[in-house]
Each structure stands twice: as structure tokens, then as C-alpha cells.
BAFI-740855 format. One line per 2 residues: number of its first residue (from 1); for each residue x negated, y, z negated of N, C-alpha, C. Coordinates in steps of 0.001 Angstrom, whole numbers. Each point is the difference from the previous one (the first is absolute). Example, Ala and Ser with C-alpha at 12.3 -4.5 7.8 and 13.67 -1.06 7.14 Angstrom:
! residues 2
1) -13190,-5690,-7800,890,1190,0,-900,1200,0 | 350,1050,720,-820,1190,-60,770,1090,-730
***
This chain:
! residues 461
1) -8370,-24313,4817,-1456,-149,554,-182,-1010,1274 | 220,-1226,-353,-213,-1247,494,1068,188,1532
3) 1473,573,-317,419,112,1183,-311,926,1120 | -497,1331,-764,-578,1058,759,-1195,-609,895
5) -834,-883,-577,-1252,-371,1132,652,-1057,1039 | 1044,-712,-563,398,-583,1258,655,672,791
7) 1074,821,-137,413,1008,777,-1003,912,1328 | -1119,164,-880,-852,907,568,-847,-925,1032
9) -210,-1155,-25,-409,-1079,981,1248,-240,993 | 932,63,-242,941,-570,766,429,929,1132
11) -56,1403,-758,206,1117,1173,-1314,208,792 | -1187,-295,-477,-1081,-51,1136,-73,-1224,670
13) 579,-756,-219,-57,-1174,1056,1232,298,1024 | 1068,467,-429,1201,546,951,-297,962,828
15) -882,889,-285,-406,1180,678,-1803,-214,688 | 445,-1377,891,-1085,-526,534,-978,1193,1251
17) 896,441,1071,-526,860,484,-689,1351,-369 | 506,345,-1411,-510,1309,-664,-787,-491,-1033
19) -627,-1430,-219,-683,-422,-1182,-1456,784,-70 | -540,209,1064,-1387,929,-230,177,1319,-522
21) 1078,705,396,215,935,-875,249,88,-1588 | 1109,-900,-275,300,-203,-1354,-1341,-456,-760
23) -796,-1105,540,-1245,-484,-727,-726,1156,-195 | -321,709,1012,-1114,1250,-183,343,1116,-997
25) 1376,240,-21,614,1182,-793,396,-430,-1442 | 677,-1391,-187,431,-189,-1422,-905,-1409,-245
27) 161,-1388,534,-131,-1114,-518,-1643,-209,-381 | -920,838,783,-1305,-468,-400,-494,1085,-1294
29) 715,1126,-266,-175,438,-1286,697,-468,-1072 | 997,-656,315,766,-411,-1167,-794,-1568,-137
31) -207,-855,668,-501,-958,-486,-1391,32,-649 | -1228,941,456,-955,50,-529,86,789,-1569
33) 979,724,-107,85,961,-1205,702,-1156,-830 | 573,-833,51,731,-1148,-885,-1238,-1022,-292
35) -836,-445,697,-673,-1480,-53,-1489,334,134 | -627,1133,153,-1538,277,-13,-311,0,-1481
37) -1135,-252,-357,-542,-49,-1285,-687,1454,-129 | 403,502,-1022,-836,1301,-518,-565,-341,-1305
39) -1306,23,-136,-524,-574,-1437,-35,1537,-985 | 102,-109,-1105,68,1023,-1114,-1524,733,249
41) 155,1409,-105,-1145,675,-201,-77,562,-1013 | -271,-249,-1121,-143,437,-1409,-638,1151,-105
43) -1309,-121,517,-921,1431,-112,519,1230,684 | 1152,-291,941,483,1409,529,1286,287,-757
45) 543,-971,-1165,1016,92,-830,1425,-503,813 | -232,-541,1341,1164,-455,726,15,-1889,-306
47) 1347,-119,-249,156,-1470,-224,912,-461,634 | -52,-1075,644,984,-874,571,566,-1035,-360
49) 1688,247,-135,458,-1399,-847,-142,-936,948 | -54,-1295,-624,216,-1477,1070,1300,224,408
51) -229,-766,1198,1497,-91,795,528,-1137,-571 | 1483,58,-349,539,-1311,-445,782,-722,1192
53) -257,-1353,137,620,-766,1077,1490,-234,-400 | 865,862,597,1685,-71,-287,359,-664,1305
55) 1501,-548,79,635,-123,1495,-536,618,624 | 429,1348,-136,-313,958,757,-1465,-55,1012
57) -868,-117,-743,-1423,-189,573,-119,-1274,699 | 667,-824,-492,-145,-1367,1003,615,194,1196
59) 1178,694,82,431,309,1283,-556,822,867 | -915,778,-713,-714,1170,651,-1229,-897,860
61) -539,-965,-729,-813,-987,322,548,-886,1440 | 1053,-525,-97,752,-578,641,427,980,1342
63) 235,1227,-196,286,734,1143,-1607,129,828 | -1311,135,-375,-1061,176,746,43,-1394,946
65) -10,-1061,-989,-189,-1325,1006,1042,-155,935 | 1472,337,-96,706,13,979,-198,839,1307
67) -449,1442,-421,-401,703,1229,-1297,-578,458 | -749,-375,-352,-1374,-691,248,326,-1174,1139
69) 794,-719,-627,594,-1327,975,702,535,1183 | 586,1091,-220,1044,348,1171,-734,873,1299
71) -1088,1093,-622,-912,519,953,-1046,-665,731 | -451,-1497,-872,-1276,-296,441,818,-1004,1532
73) 1116,43,320,821,-714,1246,-541,550,1196 | -869,1335,8,-729,447,1123,1234,947,677
75) 972,556,-715,598,1040,895,-748,1286,6 | -954,480,-910,-1030,1196,-175,-1014,-329,-496
77) -942,118,725,-1470,-864,-766,-655,1249,-1158 | 459,1419,802,-766,973,-1031,971,173,-1338
79) 1298,-113,124,756,-89,-1314,-512,-1307,-834 | -1,-829,668,-185,-1360,-672,-1745,-9,-764
81) -649,586,565,-1345,123,-708,131,810,-1029 | 678,1126,-219,324,789,-1204,690,-634,-755
83) 779,-896,161,943,-469,-1070,-760,-1398,-473 | -641,-550,879,-857,-1162,-700,-936,283,-561
85) -695,1307,0,-796,288,-644,150,516,-1582 | 1367,41,-384,394,235,-1192,275,-1037,-1006
87) -284,-1170,653,-409,-1487,-794,-968,238,-992 | -611,840,261,-1308,-136,-1053,155,747,-1270
89) 1491,611,-80,412,494,-1575,701,-915,-539 | 323,-1314,406,439,-1213,-465,-980,-858,-972
91) -1288,489,69,-961,-766,-711,-899,539,-327 | -1086,-443,-843,-993,938,-378,-1110,196,1117
93) -723,1515,38,42,775,-1136,1071,978,60 | 678,-21,967,871,1423,136,1514,-552,-608
95) 392,-1285,-202,1107,-431,-478,355,502,-1352 | 997,994,-144,314,220,-1541,483,-1209,-910
97) 959,-742,601,548,-950,-687,-740,-1037,-581 | -1219,-3,230,-1011,-1082,-296,-500,415,-1174
99) -24,1204,-565,-690,635,-1004,1029,-38,-902 | 1653,-157,275,703,594,-1244,-24,-1124,-798
101) 340,116,-1278,-258,-578,-1314,1361,-1126,-115 | 1320,659,900,1043,-916,-287,341,-643,1608
103) -811,-262,652,94,-460,1363,725,-1383,133 | 746,-135,906,757,-1266,477,-971,-401,1089
105) 82,-1289,-266,-1243,-627,937,857,19,1468 | -532,832,1078,321,-317,1176,-521,-780,1440
107) -830,-666,-763,-1112,-485,892,759,-1076,1111 | 972,-725,-454,664,-564,830,906,702,985
109) 592,1107,-570,681,872,1131,-935,577,1102 | -1251,818,-559,-835,176,1087,-416,-828,897
111) -279,-1428,-402,-416,-901,814,1065,-772,1227 | 1193,69,-574,1371,-40,1013,-192,1166,988
113) -176,1299,-313,-168,934,655,-992,-146,1115 | -1356,-347,-370,-1065,-186,786,292,-1076,1020
115) 715,-1096,-272,207,-757,799,1079,424,1162 | 866,634,-370,1011,705,822,-718,997,1214
117) -749,606,-399,-919,1018,576,-828,-744,890 | -705,-986,-521,-784,-919,1092,448,-618,971
119) 1289,-417,-159,640,-747,1221,67,793,1412 | 137,1428,-268,252,748,1156,-1380,244,725
121) -635,-1283,499,-1053,-60,885,-34,915,1065 | 838,120,816,146,891,1334,-121,1334,-491
123) 513,603,-1326,-229,1122,-192,-1029,450,-656 | -578,-1035,-481,-1566,232,-830,-1091,258,975
125) 103,-406,1269,-899,-139,814,-158,1327,638 | 888,1220,-467,-112,1122,580,-446,654,-942
127) -373,-13,-1396,-222,1158,-1089,-1774,-93,29 | -221,1155,-671,-1345,187,-63,-839,-408,-1278
129) -1273,214,-406,-444,-85,-1388,541,352,-1014 | 770,1284,190,627,653,-1128,1107,-1080,-694
131) 787,-352,1098,933,-1070,-520,-264,-1378,-472 | -1088,-637,893,-471,-1163,-540,-650,265,-1508
133) -606,1305,-291,-409,-166,-1167,1131,44,-1114 | 1276,346,45,752,-290,-740,549,-1169,-463
135) 51,-783,1148,403,-1408,277,-781,-839,-857 | -1583,44,398,-908,-642,-621,-9,-73,-1387
137) -149,1332,-339,195,598,-1660,617,-906,-633 | 1627,100,676,748,-614,-943,-172,-1587,-4
139) -524,-738,1062,-304,-1361,410,-1321,-156,-1332 | -882,768,95,-954,-497,-831,959,22,-1721
141) 636,805,-191,496,252,-1488,1055,-1191,-306 | 683,-750,1018,1054,-719,-296,-1013,-1211,105
143) -1084,-184,425,-795,-1119,108,-647,-248,-1565 | -179,1162,-447,-728,93,-1316,893,-214,-1197
145) 1286,59,226,1092,10,-1173,817,-1519,184 | -447,-774,675,461,-1650,270,-841,-689,-1003
147) 728,-1357,265,-1131,-997,-740,889,-555,-1415 | 1227,66,194,663,-419,-1267,674,-1293,100
149) -697,-1255,-916,522,-934,374,1356,-533,265 | 789,-361,568,1403,-800,204,115,-629,-1419
151) 1400,109,-280,504,-754,-1338,480,-1386,482 | 322,-21,1208,669,-1051,571,-953,-1233,370
153) -1136,118,899,-902,-863,128,-1195,412,-119 | -1090,-977,-250,-1572,165,-402,-629,317,1502
155) -696,899,-199,-847,153,1243,473,787,1017 | 1244,639,-175,567,1218,873,550,1236,-563
157) 229,648,885,382,1446,-654,1441,89,572 | 526,1136,-652,1322,222,62,317,563,1501
159) 1033,-235,628,112,386,1537,96,1648,398 | 505,646,-1286,-378,1244,292,-1054,695,-686
161) -978,-619,-217,-1274,263,-729,-788,1098,1043 | -512,1154,-728,-431,1082,840,-994,-227,880
163) -933,-1042,-715,-1350,-640,918,707,-611,1361 | 825,-837,-241,768,-914,1092,574,944,1250
165) 445,1014,-458,627,1177,943,-1277,308,510 | -870,736,-558,-1264,491,630,-664,-983,802
167) 39,-1387,-189,-798,-959,1131,812,-71,1041 | 1527,152,-112,856,-337,1150,-409,1400,1001
169) -97,1121,-576,-35,1134,778,-1191,94,778 | -1246,-352,-867,-1200,66,581,-313,-1024,991
171) 603,-919,-163,69,-1196,814,389,338,1562 | 1386,529,-143,953,769,1138,-1084,930,612
173) -566,930,-708,-694,1190,325,-1249,-458,1144 | -623,-1092,-512,-1219,-574,440,116,-929,1471
175) 1452,-498,-117,181,-1083,861,817,544,1208 | 544,1075,-186,1117,766,903,-809,354,1138
177) 198,-544,1453,-457,602,1334,-28,1426,57 | 1143,598,-611,266,1446,411,-857,724,-662
179) -592,-515,-1280,-913,1023,-728,-1480,-384,147 | -516,-944,981,-1021,-314,37,-1252,990,241
181) 467,1101,633,-1114,1118,7,217,1282,-803 | 901,-325,-1086,854,1194,-738,-955,349,-1401
183) -821,-1252,-350,-533,567,-1229,-1785,146,192 | -216,1106,-380,-1551,770,198,-916,-604,-970
185) -1393,102,434,-1193,-365,-690,363,939,-1216 | 310,824,-282,-35,726,-1374,1337,-946,-921
187) 687,-660,447,1044,-457,-836,-417,-1416,-633 | -965,-627,747,-657,-1270,-500,-349,-193,-1374
189) -818,724,-659,-272,-157,-1426,1512,-158,-878 | 896,748,233,1449,75,-867,539,-1402,213
191) -129,-256,1540,735,-1245,-42,-508,-1248,-525 | -1640,16,-129,-748,-866,-430,279,-175,-1634
193) 127,1214,-530,399,123,-1351,1285,-858,-309 | 1063,538,943,1279,-520,-211,-78,-1644,77
195) -649,-459,745,-375,-1316,180,-596,-972,-1486 | -1144,872,-390,-479,-355,-1417,1003,-37,-1019
197) 1284,752,-266,757,153,-959,848,-1089,336 | 361,-450,1149,647,-1033,-78,-414,-1418,-370
199) -1154,80,426,-932,-1115,-543,113,-132,-1599 | -145,1161,-688,-327,-16,-1448,1592,-201,-570
201) 988,247,797,1142,-277,-404,386,-1194,-45 | -250,-665,1048,-214,-1498,-52,-452,-546,-1239
203) -1193,491,-250,-744,-517,-1142,941,73,-1339 | 311,1359,-111,947,412,-1416,1358,-970,-194
205) 632,-172,1393,1293,-786,-160,-225,-1389,361 | -1447,-536,14,-202,-1525,-251,532,-541,1569
207) 29,783,792,627,-71,1599,-936,-370,876 | -870,-1002,279,-1164,-170,898,548,338,1612
209) 1353,-206,213,314,-72,1175,64,1469,483 | 61,1023,-988,243,1453,651,-1770,251,-151
211) -1013,-161,-640,-1284,-20,-28,-762,-681,1336 | 613,-1018,245,-675,-673,1316,1026,960,1413
213) 1053,530,-168,635,735,1014,-828,1153,169 | -532,877,-1034,-781,940,56,-1418,-181,384
215) -552,-1281,77,-1240,-118,608,203,-300,1462 | 1279,-544,356,440,-45,1562,174,1695,326
217) 453,745,-596,-11,1422,616,-1690,481,-155 | -942,-55,-472,-1080,171,103,-711,-607,1012
219) 276,-1303,492,-386,-651,1341,555,1028,946 | 1082,130,11,920,913,1079,-610,1444,266
221) -683,493,-1173,-385,1331,106,-1706,-223,345 | -582,-1262,-185,-1108,-275,473,-57,-86,1910
223) 1081,-540,231,135,-85,1258,-21,1016,969 | 786,1036,-777,525,1250,930,-1151,1274,63
225) -810,-419,-1333,-973,1159,-77,-883,406,1075 | -570,-1205,934,-789,631,893,413,864,998
227) 1326,-191,213,555,818,1218,348,1521,-807 | 208,-285,-1336,253,1444,-732,-1426,677,365
229) -1004,-521,-457,-1477,696,-94,-222,400,1289 | 360,-577,1083,-512,439,1308,485,1203,565
231) 984,348,-601,593,1471,75,-1037,1242,-499 | -750,-578,-801,-788,1241,-953,-1286,-39,1019
233) -855,1104,-405,-1229,372,621,-937,-860,-331 | -376,-55,-1648,-929,-884,-121,590,-1596,-606
235) -116,-804,1367,987,-1358,-142,-487,-533,-1054 | -1492,-645,125,-526,-798,-1178,176,434,-1245
237) -446,1572,-306,390,202,-1268,1433,10,-949 | 861,273,1200,1486,-48,-296,367,-1252,-180
239) -501,-1041,862,230,-1350,-173,-313,-558,-1656 | -1366,467,-8,-324,-385,-1600,637,504,-1040
241) 603,1237,231,1163,594,-886,1082,-542,-282 | 461,-732,1180,1241,-667,-49,-113,-1355,-709
243) -1105,-339,382,-414,-1444,-287,-171,-262,-1736 | -851,577,-553,-441,123,-1063,1215,-245,-1223
245) 1262,1216,89,914,-240,-937,728,-1480,267 | 155,-221,1144,802,-1494,401,-830,-1106,-937
247) -1485,296,206,-761,-1134,-642,-19,-250,-1251 | 109,1247,-869,353,433,-1287,1035,-647,-516
249) 1051,33,704,1360,-141,-240,336,-1702,92 | -851,-467,728,-109,-1576,247,-697,-511,-1257
251) -1235,656,-218,-855,-810,-992,389,106,-1596 | 1033,1115,-301,389,368,-1167,1014,-1551,-512
253) 1036,-268,795,487,-1252,-451,-798,-1086,-35 | -946,-258,958,-854,-1241,44,-790,13,-942
255) -220,1005,-979,-960,281,-1131,973,-222,-1396 | 1176,399,77,766,272,-1139,1125,-551,-411
257) 814,-642,1114,831,-487,196,291,-974,-976 | 1001,-299,-692,233,-1203,-859,442,-1173,655
259) 641,255,1190,534,-1110,414,-1066,-878,1152 | -10,-1193,-380,-1114,-492,1212,286,8,1401
261) 1202,69,482,599,-152,1551,-603,1358,535 | 338,1070,-1086,-417,1370,564,-1069,227,158
263) -965,-613,-1038,-1590,285,356,-548,-752,1061 | 557,-1112,-52,-635,-619,1531,536,474,1395
265) 1253,500,-24,413,838,1176,-607,1112,205 | -552,687,-1064,-636,1459,278,-1483,-356,308
267) -778,-1142,-667,-1302,-235,429,-23,-467,1121 | 834,-838,592,184,-310,1561,187,819,998
269) 828,882,-443,28,1320,764,-939,705,284 | -579,492,-1056,-1320,664,-288,-1045,-760,970
271) -241,-947,-136,-969,-737,985,386,313,1473 | 1067,-539,453,411,35,1390,72,1585,446
273) 215,1085,-640,42,1327,78,-1655,198,505 | -780,-364,-1111,-1335,523,508,-530,-656,947
275) 605,-1301,587,-316,-459,1215,398,578,1254 | 685,935,-128,917,645,964,-1263,871,1083
277) 433,663,898,-1008,707,952,-198,1505,-673 | 669,152,-851,-93,1404,-459,-1540,286,-627
279) -335,-1369,-595,-1283,341,-918,-1235,418,1198 | -72,-431,1197,-1118,284,894,538,1444,534
281) 942,778,-197,361,1476,114,-383,1035,-820 | -446,-590,-1300,-84,1055,-1110,-1353,280,-191
283) -776,1008,-623,-1389,125,-465,-225,-1080,-604 | -1408,-544,36,-407,-1184,-389,-490,448,-1709
285) -864,1007,160,-446,349,-1554,926,389,-726 | 844,881,384,784,820,-1022,1424,-707,-113
287) 152,-1023,1138,1380,-568,34,-135,-1722,-601 | -546,-666,1339,-248,-1446,-437,-596,-359,-1413
289) -1168,660,-43,-850,-359,-1051,685,270,-1463 | 603,1063,121,1078,537,-1176,907,-1046,-422
291) 679,-391,1269,1064,-826,-262,-832,-1491,-664 | -800,-502,495,-522,-964,-625,-578,74,-1279
293) -600,1106,-225,-384,124,-1343,1396,396,-1243 | 636,691,450,952,449,-1114,1471,-889,236
295) 190,-699,959,1330,-761,-58,-523,-1502,366 | -388,-479,611,-289,-1384,474,-820,-845,-1097
297) -1117,661,-353,-935,-648,-826,581,-115,-1473 | 306,1266,-398,211,-113,-1272,1536,-520,-396
299) 840,-143,885,1361,-614,-72,-362,-1601,-81 | -425,-379,921,-537,-1568,-44,-917,-382,-1030
301) -903,771,-641,-665,-369,-982,562,-146,-1546 | 994,1285,-74,1171,-133,-955,744,-1207,-175
303) 611,-83,1030,1009,-1094,104,-788,-1450,-208 | -922,-142,516,-868,-1216,-331,-268,-149,-1166
305) -709,1096,-708,10,-196,-1270,1018,-230,-1053 | 1115,439,334,1301,-25,-1072,439,-1601,268
307) 56,-486,1289,254,-1316,210,-910,-1271,-510 | -1232,453,-224,-940,-934,-252,39,-261,-1622
309) 741,1135,-642,154,-150,-1533,1293,-659,-483 | 669,-1173,695,827,-855,-351,-563,-451,-1095
311) 1016,-10,-1077,-166,-1198,-1013,-170,-1649,213 | -770,-643,-570,83,-1019,424,1293,-1045,-67
313) 717,483,-1212,1017,-863,-102,1376,466,847 | -252,658,1048,947,477,883,-91,-868,1277
315) 1507,-396,171,23,-1075,1075,800,544,1138 | 682,981,-289,1274,506,749,-559,798,1013
317) 809,339,1065,-285,1075,1246,-1463,-236,609 | -756,-1158,-284,-1420,-79,390,-62,184,1667
319) 983,-554,406,323,-97,1786,-48,1439,164 | 800,1042,-475,84,1422,500,-1514,625,-381
321) -531,-470,-1234,-1469,787,-422,-830,-403,1474 | -31,-1398,284,-857,-363,1092,195,888,1031
323) 1515,213,745,84,872,753,-657,1128,-72 | 535,780,-947,-769,1374,-239,-1385,-28,66
325) -816,-976,-326,-1264,18,-159,-585,-11,1384 | 540,-927,530,-379,-37,1665,478,1422,726
327) 1017,373,-263,297,1288,578,-1276,1293,-323 | -233,-302,-1334,-1144,1063,-218,-1274,-39,778
329) -504,-1264,-50,-1038,-600,879,-79,600,1293 | 1335,-228,470,-41,531,1554,188,1585,49
331) 448,604,-951,126,1518,-190,-1630,505,153 | -795,-587,-934,-1457,203,-131,-656,-346,1352
333) 294,-1036,524,-1246,-363,1333,854,383,1288 | 1321,96,13,436,-26,1581,-331,1447,659
335) 236,935,-678,102,1563,260,-1652,36,141 | -642,-441,-706,-1446,280,-244,-826,-437,1610
337) 572,-1113,274,-517,-870,1232,398,484,1153 | 1348,529,-158,700,578,1209,-549,1308,429
339) -630,783,-1044,-534,1309,424,-1668,-99,-406 | -245,-1145,218,-1558,211,-427,-895,651,632
341) 192,-83,1476,-732,743,771,-93,1611,-343 | 1241,367,-131,-79,1462,-598,-516,356,-1201
343) 92,-1142,-953,-390,225,-1446,-1667,-40,210 | -718,-646,842,-1306,-223,9,-484,1219,767
345) 731,874,573,-476,1324,592,-663,950,-1160 | 686,-365,-1154,-488,1025,-1016,-379,-711,-1137
347) -1416,-318,73,-837,-940,-743,358,96,-1421 | -92,1436,-849,-55,-25,-1392,1532,-494,-628
349) 1072,486,743,1336,-263,-402,2,-1576,-58 | -462,-596,1196,-16,-1556,372,-492,-485,-1259
351) -882,179,-271,-991,-694,-1112,739,-18,-1256 | 553,1351,-417,822,-154,-976,1227,-916,-59
353) 590,298,1050,1150,-917,309,-350,-1662,-215 | -975,-201,740,-289,-1510,-265,-664,-288,-1213
355) -582,519,-853,-300,-74,-1387,1141,-237,-771 | 844,839,308,1378,93,-901,980,-1450,293
357) -300,-249,1048,809,-1343,663,-806,-1271,-608 | -1217,-7,-210,-945,-938,-432,160,-79,-1613
359) 360,1219,-387,263,-295,-1500,1337,-686,-252 | 1060,386,739,1258,-469,-392,-31,-1758,235
361) -799,-206,1152,-300,-1294,61,-509,-861,-585 | -936,633,-816,-979,-639,-1435,1216,-280,-1323
363) 734,1001,110,909,-138,-1103,1322,-918,488 | 321,-25,998,821,-1363,571,-625,-1353,-2
365) -983,-28,673,-756,-1527,-207,-726,-287,-1202 | -241,911,-643,-683,-325,-1573,-1231,-1017,219
367) 63,-683,-981,-1429,-878,-332,651,-1447,-232 | -794,-988,76,600,-1550,-128,446,-77,-1462
369) -376,756,-1090,379,-103,-1368,1630,402,86 | 443,1072,464,1474,237,265,785,-1031,975
371) -438,-256,806,530,-1193,657,388,-1287,-550 | -1305,-353,-966,399,-1099,-956,1076,156,-950
373) -101,1411,-743,991,159,-884,1480,-246,653 | 225,479,1370,1146,0,474,381,-1403,62
375) -862,-648,691,161,-1488,-248,515,-841,-1194 | -725,453,-1035,379,-606,-1043,1356,267,-528
377) 588,1159,134,1396,492,-464,881,7,1073 | -302,-892,1291,986,209,1058,1192,-444,-45
379) 407,-770,-1163,1329,-1035,16,-44,-1001,404 | 928,-762,114,68,-1489,405,1081,-126,1154
381) 627,986,472,884,-128,918,-608,-492,1335 | 431,-1159,455,-582,-524,1101,861,681,1544
383) 1116,518,-118,641,839,1152,-77,1414,-152 | 66,907,838,28,1333,214,-1430,716,-590
385) 294,1149,-122,-1395,941,-273,-261,-289,-1787 | -1414,-263,-346,-563,-50,-1261,-882,1546,58
387) -122,93,-1304,-1175,1212,-189,-1398,-241,667 | -417,-1361,-168,-1168,-538,592,-66,212,1481
389) 1322,-853,592,194,165,1334,151,1478,541 | 627,735,-772,-364,1609,675,-1036,654,-119
391) -1020,-401,-638,-1339,595,-203,-694,-423,1239 | 107,-1336,-218,-882,-1014,1336,422,757,1362
393) 1322,-78,104,455,500,1499,-336,1600,77 | 202,586,-907,-644,1663,-48,-1478,-118,493
395) -853,-768,-727,-1395,104,376,-271,-456,1182 | 860,-1114,678,-538,-629,1360,480,1392,977
397) 1079,793,-409,685,889,1099,-1045,1162,-146 | -553,303,-1239,-890,1014,8,-1023,-44,519
399) -829,-1394,-180,-1027,-155,603,-202,84,1277 | 1143,-562,662,94,-225,1751,-42,1222,385
401) 860,1382,-624,-52,1149,623,-1361,1003,-313 | -627,-522,-1215,-1393,549,50,-953,-614,903
403) 150,-1368,127,-930,-308,1245,45,399,1285 | 1762,75,314,-181,683,1368,-426,1475,192
405) 334,598,-1065,-604,1647,-175,-1631,-223,288 | -602,-766,-619,-1376,-88,255,-534,-343,1169
407) 650,-1003,418,-256,-575,1778,81,1095,967 | 1340,1017,-422,288,1145,1041,-1370,1127,-329
409) -42,325,-1093,-1314,808,-200,-1265,-302,698 | -285,-1182,-204,-1051,-706,513,-466,-313,1449
411) 1356,344,567,283,-86,1440,-242,1194,579 | 223,1041,-947,-26,1232,450,-1559,741,-377
413) -713,-909,-671,-1288,394,-268,104,1011,-1461 | 864,-168,-442,41,733,-1586,-806,-760,-941
415) 378,-1310,-7,-740,-857,-1137,-829,-956,832 | -1143,-284,-453,-1080,-902,149,-470,-981,-966
417) -842,-704,516,-445,-1102,-1001,-1366,602,-673 | 44,556,-1385,-976,755,-477,-1119,-868,-392
419) 46,-1327,110,-1453,-1009,-328,-478,-384,1228 | 179,438,1204,-934,-73,1331,-683,1180,115
421) -1379,-114,320,-530,1094,367,164,395,1398 | 179,-701,784,293,156,1132,1243,1186,511
423) 1245,-519,-1023,917,596,-25,274,1225,-542 | -851,294,-1051,-158,1111,-714,-913,1133,767
425) -1099,-437,907,-712,986,654,828,684,1130 | 755,-1021,445,819,592,1415,1199,657,-360
427) 265,501,-1293,1326,657,-402,-323,1306,-855 | 1050,750,16,-341,1509,-677,142,-305,-1321
429) -422,966,-741,-157,-32,-1526,1827,180,-486 | 802,407,757,1228,-97,-303,794,-1205,-238
431) -355,-1015,874,374,-1472,282,-803,-615,-1169 | -1229,74,-260,-613,-255,-1285,667,168,-1216
433) 304,1201,-250,154,477,-1304,1818,-533,-169 | 972,15,1027,1154,-593,-115,-46,-1462,-291
435) -1033,-746,556,-171,-1264,168,-507,-389,-1424 | -967,639,-400,-460,-473,-1424,1128,216,-820
437) 938,1078,-164,970,10,-944,1011,-1018,167 | 255,47,1180,925,-1450,259,-398,-1235,-441
439) -1022,-273,111,-685,-1460,-185,66,-134,-1447 | -316,883,-640,-382,66,-1694,1301,-122,-391
441) 985,971,449,1471,-401,-607,810,-1321,259 | -287,-521,1210,299,-1458,106,-580,-1011,-805
443) -1393,262,-108,-468,-769,-862,49,-76,-1563 | 1054,1021,-459,388,230,-1335,1304,-751,-212
445) 520,-364,1256,1388,-402,0,-491,-1790,-170 | 906,-488,-1189,-361,-1400,-231,410,-901,1198
447) 1613,573,486,528,-752,887,-550,-71,1477 | -603,953,298,-811,475,1513,-1615,-482,-110
449) -336,48,-1024,-1578,-333,-79,-394,-1719,638 | 813,-945,-215,-417,-995,863,-323,182,1400
451) 904,1063,673,-39,279,1353,-787,1198,403 | -654,535,-787,-1008,921,411,-907,-111,1033
453) -658,-957,-26,-1002,-254,877,594,-652,1506 | 1072,-658,-82,867,-25,1230,494,1244,716
455) 234,919,-791,629,1274,426,-1157,992,527 | -1093,-150,-730,-1102,832,594,-347,-508,1257
457) -218,-1706,-56,-343,-520,1600,886,437,1030 | 1330,-40,-325,873,-64,1124,-148,2035,234
459) -157,542,-901,-351,1664,247,-1044,193,842 | -1145,-889,38,-1308,-61,481,277,-152,1728
461) 956,-1331,93,198,-255,1372,876,1006,877
***
């Protein structure tokens, strides 16, 4: 059986001039009949025996991969699309071998075939969405199947790990000049899902390099999505539809990664991404405000809460903790101030965002008792970062960011000094309401309370 599969593939490759005829008349039906999953239908009295992965079935899979690699060279784009689309029968939900109880793991086999197909960038530039669907589907599957830690060295994966092969393939597809205009808007969500799988594989395999490399691919997607959305009719909405999955994919490791360097990279990338010009081109109420309320503020608040729960006897990795706290504070304030003019235009959503930020700053800055408690248990080290120094530096930075935000809001007429009658009479009820809430929140923060009157006075000026 195995020899017959090899012979069948060799005959097809030898008859290159007649390959289209051979494929349509014999090979397509042959591969689909052997590898397509057909679930049992007990209600109709029809049962399907699970396919056993024999050497012959393995050579059948090899035959498809060889034919895909050959046809993707660009000789005949029509046949290439038909052959590449059959890659969908090598993985769920169509792949029968995946559901076999006696399956032999062919993940590395499939990943190597994916890499050989992806190297043909000249030929791939001529295929249509049908062919791309087969390639991207296999790429996503290989990305999910990797992440097994190498036995040779800590923090790395085996050279033939499926997720590494998937990363190499996707990196090439996204950076090849020949394929710059080949990927379409409809394929963007699948590409983002594949990158998320790569980041998760790095987490499973304790390989932060792969996770950070996946974040770099998300940055590439971010820089290319504007030209992609420009081809669509409703550019602003399509830009938002492209952007949200990317932001979600960046936010997930920023919140959940076990590795500090991965979290720091993700938080920094998320902040820089939100400061890009894309934010000015999406709908404010359904786009920008939604991003602030569902991604930025919850993520920064959760990470700050988790980082502040450091036990008093922990003195290791405090420098990394301080860096991450600084990045979280930047994530909270920089996008807010950058898009402040747009946010103010939707007053109700703006008030909700500002109140949420004040709540997080209240938790971060705390009161004097928590500060004194941190000083008491701060340790005796004279050099480096102690717990007391960490909290003090964080409070100073948070207070400075809060003060800058208040000064900007006051300069734009959003905040006023509510203790002066002249200022109250000249401003709207909205400004009075926001100012009242703001000054009350700052007055409840022990660290900022001594500066309250100074900030009010500066706001009035």
C-alpha cells in the first residue's frame, strides 16, 4: 500500500504536462476518499470505521504535500488552487486521521510540508483565496500542535517543532515582497488566530522567544492593516474590524503570560499600537471608547492589582515588577491623553472612562497607612530596589501622570475649580459634574490629598 502511494505520486509528477487531467480524473477523488472524515450516523444505521494510520496512509499524506509543493511553483495557478485547497483534509474538521484512535502523530510531517510550500513565494503570489484557505488552515493547525519543551536546553523548542515551522512559514509569507498584495481582508482573522496560537505555544513550551516573536508578527499585521482596509468600501469600520482582533491578541499575553519579559513586551506594544494614527480613523463611540473600556483600562487595572499583591518577604525580581508597573501606568494614561479630543466628544462614555481611571489610581496610590506599612517591611538592602522603594517610585510616577492628565483636562475646559463661584458660574453643568467627581476622588487618595488645593489652583489658572 505504501509503495503504491509513492508510485502514484511519482507518476503524477512525471506526467507534468498532463497533471491537470490526472488530478481531476483520479487523484482528487483518491485523496478525498482516503483522508476525509465521515462521522458515524447511528440514527440511519450507517457506521463508519475509524481510519487506521498505516504506513500507506502516511505516504498518502506525503503525496498530497509533495503535490502541493510542486504545484505552488506557479506553473498553473488554476490547478495550484485546486490542489492547495485539499490541505484542508489534513486537519480538523475535515481530516479523518486526526479522529483515528490509532493515529500516529504526523504534526512534524505536516509542518515540514507547510514550510516547503511556503518557500514558493513567486508561485503563491498567483493563487486565489481558495488556495490561501488551504495554506492558512494548515498553518493554524501546525501552530496549535507545537510548544513541546526541548529536552536538550531550557527555554527552547525542538528544531522541528510544528509551531516553529509555522512561525517560519508565516514570517516568510508576511515579509515576502512578492506576497505584499496577496493576502485579503477576509483572511486577516485566520492569520491573527494563527499568531495567537504561536504565542500560546511559546507559553506551553516555556519559550519566551517564540511568544515575543509572535508579538512582533502582530506588529507587522498592525502596520499593514491600513492599506488592507483601504481597499474596502467602509474603510473606518473595516479598519476597526481588522484592529480589534490584533489588540485582543496583544492583550492576552500582556495579562496572562507567566513570563515577565513577554508581559512587558506585550504591554509596551499595546501602548505603542494605540498611539498610532489608526485610532483617529475608527468610529469613536463604537471603536475608540470600546477599546478603552474593554482592553486598556481592565488590563492595566488587573495587572496593577496583581503586582501590588507582592508578599512583604519577596525581594526578588522587584526591578521587573517596577518596570511592569510603569508600563501599566503608561498604558492607562498615554492612549487616553493621545485620543482625548475625540473621547471628549462623547461625554457619557468619556465620564465612564475617566471615573474608571480614577478608581484604578485610587487603588494604586492608596492611603498613607498602606505606604507606611510598605516602609515598615521594606527590607534593609541599601542597593537595588526594595519593596518600599518600589511602592514609592510607583506612587510618584502615578501621581505625576494623574497630575498631567488633570492639567490637560483643565486646559481643555473639562475640569474647573469647584470651590470658586466665578469659575462655577462660567462653566457648564457637565464640567461641574466631572470636576466634583474628580476632586472628591483625589481627596480620598491619601498620597495626593496634600496636593489637592495646588492642583485646583493650577486648574483654575
